[in-house]
LUMBA-6029 format. One record per residue: chain; residue number from 1; x, y, z of N, C-alpha, C in turn. Coordinates in steps of 0.001 Angstrom, whole numbers, plus 500000, padded with zeros to 6 digits. Example, Ala and Ser with C-alpha at 12.3 -4.5 7.8 and 13.67 -1.06 7.14 Angstrom:
LUMBA-6029
TITI  chaine  num    n.px    n.py    n.pz   ca.px   ca.py   ca.pz    c.px    c.py    c.pz
TITI       A    1  513190  494310  507800  512300  495500  507800  513200  496700  507800
TITI       A    2  512850  497750  507080  513670  498940  507140  512900  500030  507870
//
This chain:
LUMBA-6029
TITI  chaine  num    n.px    n.py    n.pz   ca.px   ca.py   ca.pz    c.px    c.py    c.pz
TITI       A    1  953964  850647  131682  952599  851010  131356  951639  850024  132019
TITI       A    2  950553  850533  132562  949583  849653  133215  948570  849068  132235
TITI       A    3  947961  847979  132659  946839  847394  131941  945558  847963  132529
TITI       A    4  944600  848299  131676  943284  848750  132115  942244  847776  131588
TITI       A    5  941229  847505  132399  940157  846601  132005  938936  847420  131624
TITI       A    6  938335  847086  130496  937126  847745  130015  936029  846710  129858
TITI       A    7  934785  847146  130071  933631  846260  129972  932474  847040  129368
TITI       A    8  931511  846316  128794  930353  846944  128163  929657  847901  129129
TITI       A    9  929301  849077  128636  928639  850082  129460  927123  850046  129285
TITI       A   10  926640  849317  128298  925206  849243  128023  924783  847784  127898
TITI       A   11  923485  847565  127702  922980  846204  127502  923309  845665  126116
TITI       A   12  923658  846563  125219  924061  846140  123873  925562  845856  123915
TITI       A   13  925944  844615  123637  927349  844245  123704  927600  842963  122930
TITI       A   14  928861  842707  122687  929265  841440  122073  929909  840585  123171
TITI       A   15  930298  839370  122861  930947  838504  123848  932279  839079  124315
TITI       A   16  932938  839823  123440  934250  840397  123752  934157  841424  124884
TITI       A   17  933215  842348  124773  933121  843397  125793  932189  843026  126949
TITI       A   18  931368  842009  126771  930471  841568  127843  931276  841129  129062
TITI       A   19  932311  840348  128842  933124  839812  129937  934323  840699  130266
TITI       A   20  934568  841692  129454  935669  842618  129684  936916  842246  128909
TITI       A   21  937729  843255  128630  938989  843057  127920  940030  844017  128486
TITI       A   22  941292  843652  128377  942387  844445  128916  943094  845201  127805
TITI       A   23  943532  846410  128150  944265  847247  127204  945520  847766  127900
TITI       A   24  946674  847596  127269  947920  848152  127765  948044  849559  127200
TITI       A   25  948032  850559  128080  948119  851931  127594  948806  852818  128621
TITI       A   26  949330  853933  128144  950000  854883  129015  949001  855472  129995
TITI       A   27  949520  855875  131145  948683  856496  132163  948020  857761  131628
TITI       A   28  948729  858500  130766  948229  859765  130230  947309  859585  129016
TITI       A   29  947165  858368  128513  946324  858130  127326  944843  858286  127649
TITI       A   30  944082  858715  126662  942632  858829  126838  942033  857434  127006
TITI       A   31  941004  857313  127870  940386  855997  128048  939694  855521  126766
TITI       A   32  939607  854205  126612  938910  853619  125478  937421  853892  125662
TITI       A   33  936741  854333  124622  935319  854669  124725  934428  853631  124054
TITI       A   34  934982  852914  123062  934167  851980  122283  934861  850626  122153
TITI       A   35  934073  849577  122121  934583  848223  121945  935212  848094  120559
TITI       A   36  936409  847524  120452  937032  847361  119133  936337  846316  118268
TITI       A   37  935497  845455  118854  934798  844411  118097  933433  844857  117598
TITI       A   38  932631  845469  118499  931244  845798  118126  930945  847293  118123
TITI       A   39  931891  848123  118516  931770  849586  118524  930737  850132  119507
TITI       A   40  930300  849324  120465  929399  849828  121497  930224  850460  122613
TITI       A   41  929572  851296  123420  930256  852000  124502  930793  851035  125561
TITI       A   42  931987  851354  126073  932585  850590  127169  932993  851554  128279
TITI       A   43  933183  850995  129475  933629  851801  130608  934833  851129  131249
TITI       A   44  935668  851949  131894  936845  851429  132586  936392  850814  133906
TITI       A   45  936906  849628  134209  936588  848930  135444  937699  849196  136455
TITI       A   46  937323  849616  137652  938299  849853  138713  938539  848531  139444
TITI       A   47  939800  848173  139599  940138  846923  140291  941308  847162  141227
TITI       A   48  941570  846206  142069  942676  846308  143012  944001  846295  142255
TITI       A   49  944989  847060  142713  946290  847066  142041  947064  845784  142316
TITI       A   50  947983  845468  141420  948886  844338  141636  950005  844792  142549
TITI       A   51  950325  843997  143537  951385  844322  144472  952463  843262  144351
TITI       A   52  953683  843717  144165  954809  842805  144031  955432  842618  145402
TITI       A   53  955608  841375  145793  956288  841104  147050  957457  840171  146773
TITI       A   54  958362  840117  147686  959521  839257  147482  960739  840069  147111
TITI       A   55  961509  839597  146141  962738  840271  145742  962454  841652  145163
TITI       A   56  963303  842590  145515  963193  843941  144974  963717  843951  143538
TITI       A   57  963194  844859  142744  963634  844967  141352  964976  845682  141234
TITI       A   58  965316  846516  142208  966583  847232  142177  967621  846390  142914
TITI       A   59  968106  845368  142250  968965  844386  142910  970401  844861  143102
TITI       A   60  970889  845733  142268  972270  846181  142427  972304  847539  143109
TITI       A   61  973390  847779  143819  973559  849049  144517  973564  850218  143536
TITI       A   62  974213  850016  142396  974317  851083  141395  972928  851463  140863
TITI       A   63  972094  850458  140565  970746  850742  140068  969925  851486  141108
TITI       A   64  970021  851061  142358  969269  851703  143432  969662  853168  143561
TITI       A   65  970964  853421  143559  971451  854796  143705  971065  855648  142499
TITI       A   66  971138  855112  141290  970747  855851  140085  969283  856253  140115
TITI       A   67  968445  855430  140721  967010  855708  140789  966635  856568  141997
TITI       A   68  967630  856967  142792  967370  857848  143925  967041  857138  145222
TITI       A   69  967299  855839  145290  967014  855073  146502  968274  854916  147341
TITI       A   70  968077  854654  148609  969164  854298  149515  969001  852823  149840
TITI       A   71  970100  852079  149750  970046  850648  149997  970889  850295  151215
TITI       A   72  970329  849459  152075  971003  849015  153289  971094  847492  153285
TITI       A   73  972138  846967  153969  972229  845524  154183  972368  845289  155680
TITI       A   74  971912  844160  156118  971950  843827  157538  973401  843610  157972
TITI       A   75  973795  844330  159024  975161  844228  159529  975207  843505  160864
TITI       A   76  974078  843281  161451  974003  842613  162749  972572  842659  163234
TITI       A   77  972368  842212  164456  971018  842177  165007  970507  843607  165214
TITI       A   78  969532  843999  164405  968932  845324  164506  969786  846451  163959
TITI       A   79  970873  846135  163245  971755  847148  162683  971866  846931  161175
TITI       A   80  971705  848026  160413  971802  847971  158957  972831  848986  158483
TITI       A   81  973660  848583  157510  974721  849415  156976  974356  849864  155554
TITI       A   82  974571  851146  155271  974261  851696  153944  975251  851154  152924
TITI       A   83  974726  850703  151767  975578  850241  150670  975488  851138  149450
TITI       A   84  974442  851976  149369  974286  852872  148233  973320  853994  148584
TITI       A   85  973501  855134  147932  972569  856243  148087  972922  857195  149210
TITI       A   86  972006  858132  149452  972183  859132  150502  971511  858634  151771
TITI       A   87  971948  859179  152892  971340  858790  154154  972396  858431  155184
TITI       A   88  971947  858113  156398  972915  857771  157438  973667  856496  157106
TITI       A   89  974923  856426  157582  975761  855267  157277  975209  853995  157925
TITI       A   90  974626  854131  159131  974061  852987  159830  972661  853318  160315
TITI       A   91  971827  852312  160406  970503  852428  161011  970447  851369  162100
TITI       A   92  970027  851798  163283  969962  850880  164410  968593  850974  165074
TITI       A   93  968118  849864  165573  966827  849833  166262  966919  850339  167683
TITI       A   94  968123  850649  168177  968319  851110  169562  968031  852578  169692
//
């Protein structure tokens, strides 16, 4: 579930909604309309998404295949060998 940031939509606000607050909610959930502290109107703030870099979360071949991914490992210079999932057995840059 993603976090959404809400901030005061009007000049009437408390310290809580003036600077904004985060809410963990389902993507399909209705947006928050009122501040939980002062009951004044709030609006959803659009911000840049968080991007994860580095190690992949699907670390095992079994997990990758269960989630519908194909996993490759480096077999040589410019050559990758499939370890899980569907797809060609080898990928080559040639």
